[in-house]
N, C-alpha and C positions, 0 to 999 in steps of 0.2 A: 415608459415608452416601448412600444413593440418593436423588436429588432426586425430588420428587413431580411427576408430569406432570398438567397440567390435564385434566379430563374432556372428552373429545371429544364434541361434540354432532353430531347428524346434520346434514349439509350441505344436504340437500334435503327438502322437505315435499311430499307429494302431497295435493292438494285437489280434491274432486269436486263442490263446490257453488259456486253464485254466479258472480260475474265472475272469481273467482280460480282457475278450473279449470285443472288442469295440475300440473306439477312446479315448485316454487319454492324458492328459498333463504329462510331465516328473515327476512332483511331485507325481501324482497318481501312475505311474509305479514304482517309488521308494517305495511307500507305499506297493504295492502288492509284490515287490521284497523282502521286509523284512520278509515275511512269508516263503521264501525259506528255506527248511530244510538243514542244513549243519552239519558236524561232528566237535565236539570239544573234547579236552582232558582236563578234569577237574583237578584242583590241590587242590580241596576241597572235603570234605565229608559232606553231609548234615546230621544233627542229627536226622532226622525223621526215622521211623522204616524201610521204604523201600528206603530211600535216594532219593526220587522223589520230584519234584517241581510241585505243582498243580497251574495252571494258568487258566484264563478264556478260552484261546484257546486250552487247553488240559493239559495232565500230561506229564512232561518231566523228564527223568532220567532213571535209577538211577545214581546219581552223586557220583562216587568213584574215588579217585585219580588215574591217569594214565590209566583209562579204557575209551575208546571212547564212546561217546553218541551223538545221533542226536537231535538237537534242532533247532528252527527257528533262522534266522539270527539276529533278534532284540534281542533275549535272549543271543545269542553268543556274540554280541557286548557289551551288558550290563555286562556280566560276564568277558569279556576281559578287560573292562574299570576298573573293580575292581581287576584285576590281579588274577582272580579265574579260568581261563582256557586258553588254547592255541587253536586257530582256525586252523583246518586242511585245506589245500588247496583243493578245489573240483577237481575231476578228469579232468574236462574239462579245467581247468586252468594250467595243467601240460605242460611243454615246448613241449614235443613230440606231444601233441594234438593241440597246437596252431601254430606250425611251418607251416603247410600246409594251414591254414585258409585264409591268405590274398590272396592266389592264387585260392582259392576255390577248393582245391584238398584234402579235408578231406578223410581219408581212412575209409572203412566200419567198421573197428574194433576200431575206435576212440571212446572215451567216449562220451555219449550223452550230448548235450549242455543244459544248464539251460535256462529257459524261459526268464530270466532277465539279461543275461550276458553282454549285450551291452548297459546298462544304462549309 
């Protein structure tokens, strides 16, 4: 019996937008995608005076329970792993925005697509 070979994925991706311009391998595109800013609903309150988190990439917050805040994807995933927040679904991932996409019939009023949504 012939053994099944895994499906070969493209080894390079061409990106023409943002800071990720050029030809990249999928791991690089994943790295760039982690800087995408998304909305989270924190379940914690930071004890600092302004409830913000200061990182090398910038200042994020304020983090107050049940008030939405925009953070990069890498921070949202770290907070979610510690059960400190709930990640909101981006507008481009809502069902009504995705229904027409396979046929290429996106409406003009649909939410703008993220640069990294097809990783």
